[in-house]
C-alpha angles and dihedrals in degrees: 000000000000114000098185112186095330106126096200095055092042090054093045092051091047091051092049091048092051090049091055090045088057090055090051092049091057089055092050092052093053093045092056092050091047094049098049116005092173096053099029093126094050094045091046091050092051094046092047090050092052092045094049093052088076090061091070102026100054098051088054091050092049089049090055093046095048098040095120097048 
């Protein structure tokens, strides 16, 4: 679904997307504990570090790609 510049639909789609992301996060937490119960904290710390790198890399990449607009 394409929301365009409609604020209401953009907000609704963002809320739905974040809700589904919450479901996925619960699955990731249990998978880490199931894979390595002894080192669950270490593995979770490493995976969180790798996942959070995208939060500062992708905005920079988008800035480079949309520089002319």
